[in-house]
C-alpha positions in Angstrom: -5.5 -14.0 22.4 -4.8 -15.0 25.9 -7.4 -15.5 29.0 -7.2 -11.8 30.0 -7.8 -10.4 26.4 -10.9 -12.7 26.5 -11.8 -11.4 29.5 -11.8 -7.7 28.2 -13.4 -8.9 24.6 -16.6 -10.1 26.4 -17.0 -7.3 28.3 -16.5 -4.9 25.2 -19.1 -7.1 22.9 -21.6 -7.0 25.8 -20.8 -3.4 26.3 -21.3 -2.3 22.8 -24.4 -4.6 21.4 -26.4 -4.9 24.9 -27.4 -8.7 23.8 -24.6 -10.8 22.4 -25.2 -14.8 21.1 -23.5 -17.5 22.0 -22.0 -18.0 18.7 -20.8 -14.0 18.1 -18.8 -14.9 21.1 -17.5 -18.3 19.9 -16.6 -16.3 16.6 -15.2 -13.0 18.0 -13.0 -15.0 20.3 -11.9 -18.2 18.4 -12.5 -20.7 20.6 -14.5 -23.7 21.6 -17.8 -23.9 23.5 -16.0 -26.0 26.3 -13.5 -23.0 27.0 -15.9 -19.8 26.2 -18.0 -21.5 29.6 -15.0 -21.7 31.5 -14.3 -18.2 30.9 -17.8 -16.9 31.7 -17.7 -19.1 34.9 -14.1 -17.5 35.9 -15.8 -14.0 35.1 -18.7 -14.7 37.0 -17.1 -16.4 40.7 -13.9 -14.4 40.8 -14.4 -11.1 39.3 -18.3 -10.6 40.0 -19.1 -9.9 36.4 -23.1 -9.9 36.1 -23.4 -12.1 32.9 -26.3 -14.0 32.8 -28.5 -15.5 30.1 -31.8 -14.4 28.3 -34.1 -16.7 27.2 -36.4 -14.1 25.7 -33.3 -12.7 23.8 -31.8 -15.4 23.5 -28.6 -14.0 24.0 -26.1 -12.9 26.8 -26.5 -9.3 28.6 -25.4 -7.7 31.6 -28.0 -7.7 34.6 -28.2 -5.3 37.3 -26.1 -6.4 40.1 -27.3 -7.1 43.5 -27.2 -5.1 46.4 -24.5 -5.7 48.1 -22.5 -7.5 45.8 -19.2 -7.2 45.1 -18.1 -4.6 42.9 -17.4 -6.4 38.9 -13.9 -5.1 38.4 -11.5 -6.7 35.2 -7.9 -7.6 36.2 -5.3 -5.1 35.5 -6.9 -1.9 36.3 -6.9 -1.1 40.1 -6.7 2.6 40.9 -7.0 4.5 44.0 -9.4 7.3 44.9 -6.9 10.2 43.8 -6.1 8.3 40.7 -9.6 8.0 40.3 -10.9 11.3 40.2 -7.8 12.4 38.4 -9.6 10.7 35.2 -12.1 12.8 35.0 -9.9 15.4 32.3 -9.9 12.7 30.7 -13.4 12.5 31.1 -13.8 15.7 29.4 -11.9 15.6 26.8 -13.8 12.3 25.4 -16.9 14.1 25.9 -15.2 16.9 23.7 -14.0 15.0 20.8 -15.6 14.6 17.4 -17.1 11.0 17.0 -17.3 9.7 13.8 -15.0 6.6 13.5 -13.8 6.5 17.1 -17.3 7.0 18.8 -17.4 2.6 19.2 -13.9 3.2 20.8 -14.8 6.3 23.0 -18.3 5.7 24.5 -17.5 2.2 26.1 -14.2 4.2 27.5 -16.2 6.8 28.9 -19.1 4.7 30.8 -16.2 3.2 32.7 -14.7 6.1 33.7 -18.0 7.2 35.0 -17.7 4.1 37.1 -14.4 4.4 38.1 -14.9 7.8 39.7 -18.1 6.7 41.7 -15.4 4.4 43.3 -13.9 7.4 45.5 -15.2 9.0 48.3 -17.4 11.9 45.9 -19.4 10.8 43.8 -18.8 11.0 39.9 -22.0 14.1 39.6 -20.2 15.9 42.0 -17.1 16.1 40.7 -17.9 16.6 37.2 -19.7 19.9 39.0 -17.0 21.4 41.4 -14.5 21.1 38.3 -15.0 23.0 34.6 -12.7 22.9 31.5 -13.0 26.2 29.2 -12.0 25.4 25.7 -11.0 28.5 23.9 -10.2 29.5 20.2 -12.3 25.9 19.3 -13.8 26.4 15.9 -17.2 25.3 16.5 -18.3 24.1 13.5 -19.6 20.8 11.9 -16.8 18.1 11.1 -18.8 15.9 8.2 -15.7 14.5 6.6 -13.9 13.9 10.0 -15.2 10.0 9.7 -14.3 10.1 6.1 -10.1 11.4 7.1 -9.9 9.3 9.9 -10.9 6.2 8.2 -8.3 7.3 5.4 -5.5 7.7 8.1 -6.3 4.2 10.2 -6.9 2.3 6.6 -3.7 4.2 5.1 -5.4 4.9 1.7 -5.6 8.1 -0.4 -8.1 10.7 -0.1 -9.3 13.3 -2.5 -10.3 16.9 -0.6 -11.2 19.9 -2.3 -9.7 22.8 0.1 -10.5 25.8 1.5 -7.3 27.8 2.5 -7.7 30.5 4.9 -4.6 32.1 4.4 -4.8 32.8 0.2 -9.4 32.4 0.1 -8.3 29.9 -2.5 -10.2 27.0 -3.4 -8.4 23.6 -4.9 -8.6 20.1 -5.4 -5.8 17.8 -4.1 -4.8 14.1 -3.7 -3.4 13.3 -0.3 -1.7 10.9 1.4 -3.0 11.1 5.2 -0.5 10.3 8.0 -2.0 10.8 11.1 -4.5 13.2 12.6 -3.5 16.4 15.3 -5.7 17.8 17.6 -4.0 21.5 18.5 -5.5 24.6 20.0 -8.9 22.7 20.2 -9.0 22.0 16.4 -8.4 19.5 14.4 -6.3 18.6 11.8 -4.7 16.2 9.3 -1.0 15.7 8.7 -0.6 14.2 4.9 1.8 14.3 2.0 0.2 16.1 -0.6 0.5 14.9 -3.9 0.3 18.4 -5.7 2.4 20.1 -3.9 4.5 17.1 -3.4 5.3 17.8 -0.1 4.4 17.5 3.6 1.4 19.6 4.6 -1.3 20.2 7.8 -5.1 20.5 6.7 -7.5 22.0 8.6 -10.6 19.3 8.7 -13.2 22.0 9.3 -11.6 23.7 5.6 -12.1 20.3 4.0 -15.3 20.8 2.0 -15.2 17.4 0.2 -13.6 14.1 0.8 -13.6 11.0 -0.9 -11.2 7.6 0.0 -9.8 6.7 -3.3 -8.5 3.1 -3.9 -4.7 4.1 -3.6 -2.5 3.3 -0.7 -1.3 5.8 1.1 2.4 7.3 0.1 3.9 6.5 3.5 6.0 8.9 5.6 8.1 8.3 8.3 7.6 9.8 11.9 10.6 10.8 12.2 10.2 13.4 8.9 6.7 14.0 10.0 8.8 15.4 13.2 11.3 17.5 11.1 9.0 19.0 9.0 5.5 19.4 10.5 7.4 19.3 14.2 10.6 21.3 13.8 8.8 25.0 13.2 6.7 27.2 15.2 3.3 26.3 15.5 0.8 24.5 12.7 2.6 25.6 10.0 4.5 23.2 8.0 8.3 23.7 7.0 11.8 22.7 8.6 12.7 25.2 11.4 15.1 28.0 9.3 15.2 30.6 11.6 15.4 31.4 15.2 13.2 34.6 16.9 14.7 36.5 19.9 11.8 38.0 22.1 12.6 39.7 25.5 9.6 39.9 27.8 9.2 42.7 30.4 10.1 42.2 34.2 6.1 42.0 35.0 4.9 39.6 32.0 8.8 37.2 32.5 6.8 35.7 35.8 4.0 34.7 33.3 6.0 33.5 29.9 9.2 32.1 32.2 6.9 29.0 32.9 5.4 28.6 29.4 6.4 26.3 27.1 6.2 27.7 23.4 8.2 25.2 21.6 10.2 21.6 22.5 13.1 22.9 21.7 12.8 26.7 22.4 15.7 28.3 24.7 15.1 30.8 28.0 16.9 32.7 30.4 16.2 35.7 33.1 18.2 38.6 32.7 19.4 40.6 35.7 16.8 43.0 35.8 14.0 40.6 36.0 13.0 40.5 32.1 12.9 37.1 30.1 14.7 35.6 26.8 12.8 33.5 25.2 14.5 32.2 21.8 12.5 29.5 19.5 12.4 28.4 16.3 10.4 29.0 13.1 9.7 28.6 9.5 6.6 30.4 9.3 5.9 33.7 11.2 2.4 33.9 11.1 1.1 32.2 13.8 4.3 33.2 16.1 3.3 36.9 15.0 0.1 36.7 16.8 0.5 34.7 20.0 3.8 38.2 20.3 1.1 40.6 19.6 -0.9 38.7 22.2 1.3 40.4 24.6 1.1 44.0 23.4 3.9 46.4 24.8 5.1 43.6 27.4 7.0 42.1 24.5 10.0 43.2 21.9 11.1 41.1 19.1 15.2 41.7 19.3 15.7 39.4 16.2 15.6 38.1 13.4 14.8 42.0 11.6 12.1 40.1 9.5 9.9 39.2 12.0 10.5 42.6 14.1 9.6 44.3 10.7 6.8 42.0 10.3 5.3 42.6 13.5 5.8 46.0 13.7 3.8 46.0 10.6 1.0 44.5 12.1 1.4 47.2 15.2 1.3 49.9 12.7 -2.1 48.9 11.0 -3.9 48.1 14.0 -2.5 51.7 15.7 -4.3 53.6 11.9 -7.8 52.2 13.2 -7.7 53.4 16.2 -6.3 57.3 14.9 -9.1 60.1 14.3 
């Protein structure tokens, strides 16, 4: 650990614990008492860190800065006013994230971002009041097993889960090897190797009814394979892309869709009449059909025939509900 890393570690320990004894610093940093004293002196004199020894608490603490004192700033993190205000988006996203295992890391970062926002021309409270992020389609349910799943991902351990599949309404017991957490369309998923199906799957964490860590090492799947299976098709459903959907949007809707990204490998072009042709790869049509239906009469499925038929069946079923 070099000197700059030690500065950040000292700051992190004080932010998290409030009071840190000398012995804790020496154990965490792996340095001598003399080296720690030199680091502390540098942070006080050069970085203006308000770190003091509290005799009653018998440890080091952050104290309130003196009026007019230079601002305490760790090295290597400098922003201008515009960049600091741009960090507001990050702060909002962090505030919306599920806590659990990430909370010890997120809480100090959120506090740091707020202090950075105050550096600009506008107070943090005013910036936050004037900017609003709207979250659509998030399933507002408790995620009691988020921490267990996240721990399994980071520790590379297998999980035993009880999973309630929404499409089939079936509850199954599964052993999985978690690979990564995914935050998609406001909801959390875990990409994992399913030992029941012997294949890769994405599991909605809010559909996990029970989860327990197993004393087994997780099967490792290379990132390239994960992306080929879970990232090549359309949406959250797994499977390598096997077909391409060809959609034509009316000129009125083309002005919107032409600027959207439906898939990283999509193909699109404007036609002479102003309409827009969009092609996207998919393996499972369920999510794609839902997104097509959002555009109502402003879109037509040109190919393949199976996708066109699936959309038509949904439209016929919807129309049947409105017949007198």
